[in-house]
C-alpha positions, -999 to 999 in steps of 0.1 A, spaced: 82 -144 -47 50 -127 -59 21 -105 -47 -1 -133 -43 23 -150 -17 23 -116 3 -15 -115 2 -18 -151 12 2 -143 44 -9 -109 54 -48 -112 41 -67 -92 16 -85 -66 39 -82 -30 26 -97 0 42 -114 23 17 -132 56 20 -151 75 -4 -138 107 -20 -160 129 -1 -147 117 33 -135 146 54 -97 147 59 -101 149 96 -119 118 94 -93 99 73 -66 112 96 -85 98 126 -88 64 107 -52 63 101 -43 71 137 -70 46 152 -59 17 129 -22 26 128 -21 23 91 -2 45 65 -28 49 39 -63 45 28 -75 37 -6 -102 59 -19 -128 42 -39 -161 54 -58 -193 41 -50 -188 12 -76 -156 2 -57 -132 15 -84 -102 29 -70 -99 67 -76 -71 77 -54 -49 68 -25 -41 91 5 -12 86 30 0 106 61 26 123 37 -3 135 16 -21 152 47 10 167 59 18 183 27 -18 196 24 -16 210 59 16 227 51 2 243 20 -32 253 31 -32 252 70 -55 234 94 -88 245 77 -82 219 50 -93 191 76 -128 199 69 -122 195 31 -130 162 14 -101 137 9 -103 143 -28 -85 177 -24 -53 161 -16 -54 123 -23 -30 109 -51 -53 104 -80 -27 87 -104 -26 55 -84 1 29 -93 -10 -6 -88 2 -38 -91 -11 -75 -100 -10 -107 -78 15 -122 -105 39 -91 -101 71 -100 -81 88 -86 -51 114 -73 -74 88 -53 -96 72 -39 -65 104 -27 -51 114 -10 -84 80 8 -87 79 18 -51 116 33 -53 110 48 -86 79 66 -76 87 71 -41 56 56 -23 51 30 1 18 14 -7 3 -4 -37 -33 -14 -43 -36 -49 -59 -60 -49 -88 -73 -78 -107 -98 -78 -133 -105 -42 -122 -114 -49 -87 -93 -42 -56 -81 -73 -41 -54 -62 -17 -28 -38 -5 8 -43 -2 34 -22 15 71 -17 14 71 -35 47 54 -64 33 80 -67 4 109 -63 28 94 -91 53 90 -114 20 127 -106 8 141 -112 41 123 -145 44 136 -156 9 171 -148 20 168 -167 51 154 -198 32 183 -195 5 209 -192 33 192 -223 52 193 -244 19 230 -233 13 240 -245 48 222 -279 42 239 -284 9 273 -276 25 268 -299 55 256 -327 35 281 -321 7 
């Protein structure tokens, strides 16, 4: 399976914010939407960062609560690892495991077209395993 199949099931909506958005507003959005990250994009829609709950907690631990009035660009991850729709779930799992993150923006021709989480990848892998098991049972039964 690949990223395009994941996006077909989950949709392509991605919440973005500008680098100047206050960290408190980012935290509120994460809580209200019950999501784990927000992609940070410039005025032209280019991905310039990503911020997760982990980033916020680390910044709070480092600088204290006063950081919540700072722009998100102070703690966002600026070197964003992204994927393409043709990438496989195996490739995503490898990248996410190697770099220890849970979300990857999907970029095609320089534009943000979706966001994939480790949960999306696991769900897809479970569905694949269930399909393979059903096919194997059918093969054995009709033998």
